[in-house]
C-alpha positions in Angstrom: -28.4 66.4 -5.8 -25.4 64.5 -4.1 -26.4 63.0 -0.8 -23.2 61.9 0.3 -22.4 58.4 1.6 -23.0 58.6 5.3 -24.2 55.3 6.6 -24.5 53.6 3.1 -21.6 51.2 3.3 -20.6 49.0 6.2 -17.3 47.3 7.1 -17.7 43.8 7.5 -14.1 42.4 7.3 -10.4 44.1 8.0 -7.1 42.9 8.0 -3.6 44.0 8.7 -0.4 42.2 8.3 2.6 42.3 10.7 4.3 46.0 10.0 8.0 46.2 10.1 11.1 44.9 8.4 9.5 42.0 6.7 12.5 40.6 5.1 10.8 37.1 5.4 8.0 38.4 3.1 7.6 39.7 -0.3 4.8 42.3 -1.3 2.6 39.2 -2.2 3.0 37.6 1.2 2.1 40.9 2.8 -1.3 41.2 0.5 -2.3 37.4 1.7 -1.7 38.2 5.4 -3.7 41.2 5.4 -6.7 39.8 3.1 -6.7 36.3 4.8 -7.4 37.9 8.2 -10.3 40.1 6.4 -11.8 37.3 4.5 -11.9 35.1 7.6 -13.1 38.1 9.6 -16.1 38.9 7.0 -17.0 35.0 7.0 -17.4 34.9 3.4 -16.1 33.0 0.4 -13.7 35.1 -1.8 -16.1 34.7 -5.1 -18.5 36.9 -3.3 -16.3 39.8 -3.8 -17.6 42.0 -6.8 -14.5 44.3 -7.3 -11.4 45.5 -5.8 -9.4 48.6 -5.4 -5.6 47.8 -5.0 -3.3 50.7 -3.7 0.4 50.6 -4.3 2.5 53.9 -4.5 6.1 53.0 -5.0 5.5 50.7 -8.1 9.2 50.8 -9.5 10.5 48.8 -6.4 7.6 47.0 -5.5 5.4 44.6 -7.6 4.9 46.9 -10.8 2.4 49.3 -12.1 -0.8 47.2 -12.9 -3.3 45.5 -10.8 -2.3 42.0 -12.1 0.1 41.0 -9.4 -2.6 41.4 -6.7 -4.9 39.4 -8.8 -2.2 36.6 -9.0 -1.0 37.0 -5.5 -4.7 36.4 -4.2 -6.1 34.2 -6.6 -8.7 36.3 -7.6 -9.8 34.7 -10.8 -12.0 37.1 -12.9 -12.8 39.5 -10.3 -12.3 43.1 -11.6 -9.2 45.1 -9.9 -8.2 48.5 -10.4 -4.8 49.8 -9.0 -4.9 53.1 -7.7 -2.0 55.7 -6.5 -2.1 59.1 -4.9 1.0 59.2 -2.9 0.4 58.9 0.9 -3.4 58.9 0.5 -3.2 55.7 -1.6 -4.9 53.4 1.1 -7.7 55.7 1.7 -8.0 56.2 -2.4 -8.5 52.4 -2.8 -11.3 52.3 0.4 -12.9 55.3 -1.7 -13.0 53.4 -4.8 -14.5 50.2 -3.2 -16.7 52.3 -0.9 -18.5 54.2 -4.0 -18.6 51.1 -6.0 -21.2 49.8 -3.1 -22.7 53.0 -2.4 -23.5 53.5 -6.1 -25.1 50.0 -6.1 -22.5 48.7 -8.7 -21.6 45.6 -6.7 -22.7 44.2 -3.6 -19.0 43.6 -1.8 -15.9 45.3 -2.4 -12.6 45.0 -1.3 -9.9 48.0 -0.8 -6.3 46.8 0.1 -2.9 48.5 0.2 0.8 46.9 0.0 4.1 48.4 0.1 7.8 47.2 0.5 10.0 49.7 1.2 12.8 47.6 3.3 14.4 45.7 0.4 16.0 48.6 -1.7 19.1 48.9 0.5 18.3 52.5 1.0 17.7 53.9 4.7 14.7 56.6 3.8 12.2 56.1 1.0 13.3 55.0 -1.9 14.2 57.2 -5.2 11.0 57.3 -7.3 11.4 59.2 -10.4 8.0 59.4 -12.4 9.1 61.0 -15.3 10.5 64.2 -16.2 8.2 66.5 -14.4 8.6 65.5 -10.5 12.6 65.6 -11.3 12.6 69.1 -12.6 10.1 70.5 -10.3 11.8 69.3 -7.0 14.9 67.7 -7.7 16.4 68.2 -4.2 13.6 67.8 -2.0 13.2 65.6 1.1 10.5 64.8 3.3 12.3 65.9 6.5 13.3 69.4 5.0 9.6 70.0 3.7 8.2 69.4 6.9 10.9 71.2 8.9 9.5 74.1 7.0 6.0 73.6 8.5 7.7 74.0 11.9 9.3 77.2 11.3 6.3 78.5 9.6 4.4 77.6 12.8 6.8 78.9 15.2 7.1 82.0 13.4 3.3 83.0 13.0 2.5 82.4 16.8 5.6 83.6 18.2 6.7 80.2 19.9 10.1 79.9 21.7 12.1 77.1 19.7 12.4 75.3 23.0 8.6 75.1 23.6 7.7 74.0 20.3 10.5 71.3 20.5 9.1 70.1 23.8 5.6 69.8 22.3 7.0 67.9 19.5 8.8 65.5 21.7 5.3 65.1 23.5 3.7 63.9 20.7 6.6 61.4 19.7 6.6 60.0 23.5 2.6 59.6 23.1 3.0 57.6 20.1 5.7 55.3 21.7 3.6 55.0 24.8 0.8 53.5 22.8 2.7 51.5 20.0 4.4 49.5 22.8 1.0 47.9 23.5 0.3 47.1 19.9 1.4 43.4 18.8 1.3 44.7 14.7 3.6 47.8 15.3 7.2 48.0 14.1 8.4 49.8 16.9 7.1 48.4 20.4 9.2 50.0 23.0 8.3 53.3 24.9 10.9 56.0 24.8 11.7 58.8 27.2 11.0 62.3 26.6 15.0 63.2 27.5 15.9 60.5 25.0 13.4 62.2 22.5 14.9 65.7 23.0 18.6 64.7 22.8 18.2 62.8 19.7 20.3 63.8 16.6 18.7 66.3 14.3 17.6 65.0 11.0 16.2 68.5 9.7 16.0 71.2 12.4 14.0 71.1 14.5 13.1 67.7 13.9 15.6 65.0 15.5 15.5 61.3 14.8 12.3 60.6 17.0 10.5 63.1 15.3 10.5 61.2 12.1 8.5 58.2 11.4 10.3 54.9 10.3 10.6 53.1 6.9 8.6 50.0 7.0 6.7 47.0 5.2 3.0 46.3 5.4 -0.4 45.6 4.3 -3.8 46.4 5.4 -7.6 45.8 3.9 -11.1 46.2 4.2 -14.2 44.4 2.9 -17.3 46.3 2.4 -20.8 46.0 1.7 -24.2 47.6 2.6 -25.9 47.6 6.0 -28.6 45.3 4.6 -26.3 42.7 3.2 -24.0 43.0 6.3 -27.1 42.0 8.7 -27.7 39.0 6.2 -24.5 37.6 6.7 -25.5 37.9 10.7 -23.1 41.0 11.5 -24.2 43.1 14.6 -22.7 46.4 16.0 -21.9 47.4 12.3 -19.3 50.1 11.7 -20.2 52.1 8.6 -18.5 54.6 6.6 -19.6 58.5 7.4 -17.3 60.1 4.8 -14.5 59.9 2.6 -13.3 63.1 1.4 -10.1 63.9 -0.6 -8.5 67.6 -1.4 -5.7 67.8 -4.1 -3.5 70.8 -4.1 -3.1 72.9 -7.4 0.6 73.7 -6.1 -0.4 77.5 -6.1 0.4 77.6 -2.2 4.1 77.7 -3.1 4.1 81.4 -4.3 0.9 82.7 -5.5 -1.4 82.8 -2.3 -1.2 84.3 1.0 -0.1 81.0 2.5 2.2 81.7 5.6 3.5 77.9 5.9 2.2 77.5 9.3 -0.7 75.0 8.3 -1.9 72.4 5.6 -4.5 74.1 3.4 -5.4 70.5 1.9 -6.3 69.3 5.3 -8.6 72.1 6.1 -10.5 71.9 2.6 -10.7 67.9 3.2 -11.7 68.4 6.9 -14.5 70.6 6.5 -16.0 68.5 3.3 -15.7 65.4 5.6 -17.4 66.9 8.6 -20.7 68.1 6.3 -20.9 64.7 4.9 -20.6 63.0 8.6 -22.9 65.5 9.9 -20.6 66.7 12.5 -20.5 69.9 13.9 -18.0 69.9 17.1 -15.1 67.4 16.0 -13.6 67.6 19.2 -16.4 66.4 21.4 -18.2 64.2 18.7 -14.9 62.2 17.6 -13.9 59.1 20.1 -10.3 58.8 18.6 -8.3 60.1 15.5 -5.2 58.6 13.7 -3.4 61.5 11.6 -0.6 61.2 9.1 2.2 61.6 11.8 5.0 61.8 9.2 6.9 63.8 11.5 5.6 65.1 14.9 5.2 68.6 13.8 2.8 67.2 11.1 0.7 65.4 13.8 0.8 68.8 16.0 -0.3 71.3 13.0 -2.7 68.6 12.0 -4.7 69.0 15.2 -5.6 72.8 14.2 -6.2 71.8 10.8 -8.7 69.4 11.7 -10.3 71.8 13.7 -9.6 70.0 17.2 -7.4 72.5 18.3 -7.7 76.4 18.2 -5.3 77.8 15.9 -1.9 78.6 17.7 -3.0 76.3 20.6 -2.3 72.7 19.4 1.2 73.0 21.3 -0.3 73.8 24.4 -3.0 71.1 23.7 -0.3 68.4 23.3 1.4 69.3 26.4 -1.4 69.2 28.2 -2.1 65.7 27.6 -5.3 66.1 25.2 -4.3 63.6 22.8 -2.7 61.3 25.3 -4.7 57.5 25.4 -6.7 58.9 28.6 -7.0 62.2 27.2 -10.0 64.1 25.7 -9.5 63.0 22.2 -7.1 60.1 22.3 -4.7 60.3 18.8 -2.6 57.5 17.5 -3.9 55.0 20.0 -2.3 52.3 17.9 1.0 54.2 17.8 0.6 55.7 14.4 2.9 56.1 11.8 5.6 56.8 14.5 5.4 53.1 15.6 4.3 51.4 12.4 6.4 53.2 10.0 5.0 54.3 6.7 4.7 51.6 3.9 2.7 54.1 1.9 -0.2 52.4 0.3 -1.0 50.6 3.5 -1.0 53.5 6.1 -4.7 54.8 5.5 -6.2 51.3 5.8 -3.9 50.6 8.8 -5.6 53.8 10.6 -9.1 52.6 9.8 -8.3 48.9 10.8 -7.8 50.3 14.4 -10.9 52.3 14.6 -12.9 49.1 13.2 -11.3 47.2 16.3 -11.8 49.9 18.8 -15.6 50.0 17.9 -15.8 46.4 18.1 -14.1 46.0 21.5 -11.3 44.3 19.8 -8.3 46.3 20.6 -6.9 44.4 23.5 -4.5 46.5 26.0 -5.3 49.7 24.0 -9.0 49.4 24.1 -10.7 52.8 24.8 -14.1 53.2 26.5 -17.0 53.4 24.4 -15.8 54.5 21.0 -18.5 55.8 18.5 -16.6 57.9 15.7 -13.0 57.6 14.5 -11.4 59.7 11.9 -8.4 59.2 10.1 -6.1 61.5 8.0 -3.5 60.9 5.4 -1.2 63.8 3.9 0.6 63.0 0.7 3.4 65.4 -0.7 4.5 68.3 1.2 2.8 71.0 3.1 2.7 73.3 0.1 2.0 71.4 -2.7 -0.1 67.7 -2.2 -3.1 65.8 -1.5 -5.3 65.0 1.7 -7.7 62.3 2.5 -9.9 61.9 5.3 -12.1 58.9 6.2 -14.8 58.9 9.2 -16.1 55.5 10.5 -18.5 54.9 13.1 -21.2 52.8 14.8 -24.2 52.7 12.7 -26.8 55.6 13.2 -24.3 57.7 15.3 
């Protein structure tokens, strides 16, 4: 019978590149930037790494669709490397592979790394990435802002909210993230923005304005994991262990064959339920110290609060406006600035979120340090609300 992975794997080193418009660096440079920080943090020789899981989503405009570019860039001579891709959950998928390898006893030490270069394409949004005839025929004119604007319409309709009220709550989501991101030296956007500016910004897809949408960036992040026993033998204390890793993928039936009303994301609810069970969490709003969620758009973050069970259905907008998820609120969300301030180099985002929890629990988060954090949840949502994938990771201090 499956017993889960709670406390079977510890993080001994993490690294994160500077995110932004990195015209000065190629994908290989970003990988090395994150990896070198993680290796120094772990305090081990590169040769001790038994296996690597490498995430890269936009392969056609990046480094290619094999693991060889990573092996070459990091000089991982003879070390097995597996490339994974799962849309916006790619970084967490890489961590899942490395974690499972250690938990199973297949290797002692494993590396998870995700990197993406999106700014060298000459395109203002996410690059066009045809992956064969299926995607091009299935949703040939789809766009991310349009898909998530529909989530706002579904949510507002279900709960009878005035448009201006939801717009105010969405603006508060973005305002909060910019306040936090201004304190993070690795964020792409490091400037606080007023509510007035956010509310008066040009529309992208009604009701989403410019400041309701995350940016497009370059970046990389990685984690080195091992067993708690090996971590302690390396002199590590105050261990941050992995409590849960869960993933839910949609079959696409939400689009027309279920009673889904467009006000929530089924994949997130499925993944959260499984993650809480594996981690032994019964009251996430009280037990979690901080959350990092997939705020590709402000409405996504707001709805995710209900999908994760930290806000009651139909009440997330009220919790947001009441400051529940502010840095000094009951449950801080996006304390590092989130996708809103880091942008979304696809394969790097999931690991970047875990990086923040890792720093927080070791008291190394600088000006944004939270008091006594013990458990952190990261959430990645790929695709669109009605057809996609959700990955959730929970990390925390050993024994919590």
